C-alpha positions in Angstrom: 156.7 109.2 157.8 155.9 106.1 156.6 152.0 105.3 156.9 153.0 103.0 159.4 154.8 105.4 162.1 152.2 107.4 161.4 149.6 105.2 162.2 151.2 104.7 165.5 152.4 108.0 166.2 148.5 108.2 165.9 147.6 105.2 168.1 149.8 106.7 171.0 148.6 110.6 170.5 145.4 108.9 171.2 146.4 106.6 174.3 148.3 109.8 175.7 145.4 111.8 175.4 142.7 109.2 176.8 144.7 108.8 180.1 145.4 112.4 181.2 142.8 112.3 183.4 144.1 109.0 185.1 147.8 110.6 184.9 147.0 113.5 186.2 144.5 111.8 189.1 147.8 109.5 189.8 149.9 112.6 190.0 147.8 114.5 192.5 147.4 111.8 194.4 150.9 111.8 195.1 151.5 114.7 195.8 148.3 116.6 197.3 149.2 119.8 195.0 147.6 120.4 191.8 150.4 123.4 191.2 152.8 120.8 192.0 150.9 118.0 190.3 150.0 120.3 186.8 154.2 120.6 187.1 154.9 117.3 187.2 152.4 115.8 185.1 153.9 118.4 182.4 157.1 117.2 183.1 155.4 113.3 182.7 154.0 114.3 179.0 157.7 115.4 177.7 159.0 112.0 178.7 156.1 110.3 177.1 156.6 112.4 174.1 159.9 111.6 174.1 159.8 108.0 174.8 156.9 107.6 172.0 158.9 105.5 170.4 159.5 103.0 172.4 156.0 102.5 173.1 154.6 99.1 171.6 151.5 99.4 169.6 149.2 96.9 170.9 150.4 97.1 174.7 148.8 99.1 177.9 149.2 102.7 177.9 148.6 103.7 181.1 150.7 100.8 183.3 153.6 102.6 181.2 152.6 105.5 181.6 152.0 105.7 185.8 155.9 104.0 186.1 156.6 107.3 183.7 154.9 109.2 186.1 156.1 108.2 189.5 159.6 108.6 188.5 159.0 112.3 187.8 156.9 112.6 191.0 160.3 111.1 192.6 162.6 113.6 190.7 160.2 116.3 192.0 160.2 115.3 195.3 164.4 114.7 195.2 164.6 117.6 193.6 163.1 119.7 196.8 160.6 121.9 195.0 158.2 121.4 197.5 157.7 124.2 200.0 156.2 123.2 202.8 156.4 119.1 203.2 160.2 117.6 202.7 158.9 113.6 201.7 161.4 110.9 202.9 161.7 108.2 199.4 160.2 105.6 202.0 157.1 108.0 202.3 157.4 108.8 199.0 157.0 105.5 197.6 154.0 104.5 199.8 152.3 107.7 198.8 153.2 106.4 194.7 151.9 102.9 195.9 148.8 103.9 198.0 148.2 106.7 194.4 148.8 103.7 192.1 146.1 102.0 193.4 143.3 104.5 193.4 144.5 104.5 189.7 143.7 101.4 188.7 140.4 101.4 191.2 139.0 104.2 188.9 140.4 102.4 186.0 137.5 99.5 187.1 135.1 102.1 188.5 134.8 103.5 184.7 134.9 100.5 183.5 131.7 99.5 185.1 130.3 103.1 184.3 130.8 102.3 180.5 128.7 98.5 181.1 126.1 100.4 183.4 125.7 102.6 180.8 124.5 100.8 178.5 122.1 99.2 180.6 120.2 102.7 180.1 117.2 103.3 178.3 117.7 104.7 175.0 116.4 108.0 176.2 117.8 108.0 179.3 121.2 108.3 177.7 120.2 110.6 175.5 118.9 112.8 178.7 122.6 111.8 180.3 124.6 113.6 177.4 122.4 116.4 177.1 123.3 116.5 180.7 126.5 116.4 180.7 127.8 115.7 177.5 126.6 118.8 175.4 126.3 120.8 179.2 122.5 122.2 178.7 120.9 122.7 181.7 118.2 121.1 183.5 115.9 124.3 182.7 116.5 123.8 178.8 116.4 119.7 179.3 112.9 120.1 180.9 111.9 122.7 178.5 112.6 120.3 175.8 111.0 117.5 177.5 108.2 119.9 177.8 108.4 118.3 181.4 108.8 120.4 185.1 112.2 121.5 186.2 111.4 119.2 189.4 110.7 116.0 187.0 113.5 116.1 185.5 115.9 116.7 188.2 113.7 113.6 189.9 114.7 111.4 186.8 118.4 112.4 186.9 119.2 111.6 190.6 116.9 108.3 189.7 119.2 107.9 186.7 122.3 108.6 189.4 121.5 106.2 191.8 120.6 103.2 189.1 123.4 103.9 187.8 125.2 104.3 191.2 124.1 100.5 192.6 125.0 99.6 188.8 128.7 100.6 189.4 128.9 99.5 193.0 127.1 96.0 192.2 129.6 95.0 189.1 132.6 96.1 191.3 131.8 93.8 194.0 130.9 91.1 191.7 134.7 91.0 190.1 135.8 91.2 193.2 134.3 88.0 194.0 
């Protein structure tokens, strides 16, 4: 495989991996059932993998991936593999449109959160990393910081509230 194709494939795999959560959320919001959503996500990933050569490097992956997921959801519903509910095409389309809006909102929220995290003091970012990336317990963090568990809990509450306010303000500002 040439270096250019190898780099393009690597970029594609990174985009596919980075957007798995959004694709899963979109499909789950469309179907409302975890098992069905997992099946459709797997189908979607297979189609995305088969169509990797059609994706143009530099274009946005998520809208393209959501379009493929949309067709896979419709195909799943059309095949009648739902146990309890049978949706008309019109209802399925409405559900998919709603899920697409939710996926876009999640994208905006994630971008706002990244910007807000950049504003958090370095020491507090380190604490967030310990808690959520390194999955350390409050007890472990408190012991390491030589502080009480209650003070660490209070600190996390303040950090989370501050991030929530920042994200909401950012989203409200962008909406205007």
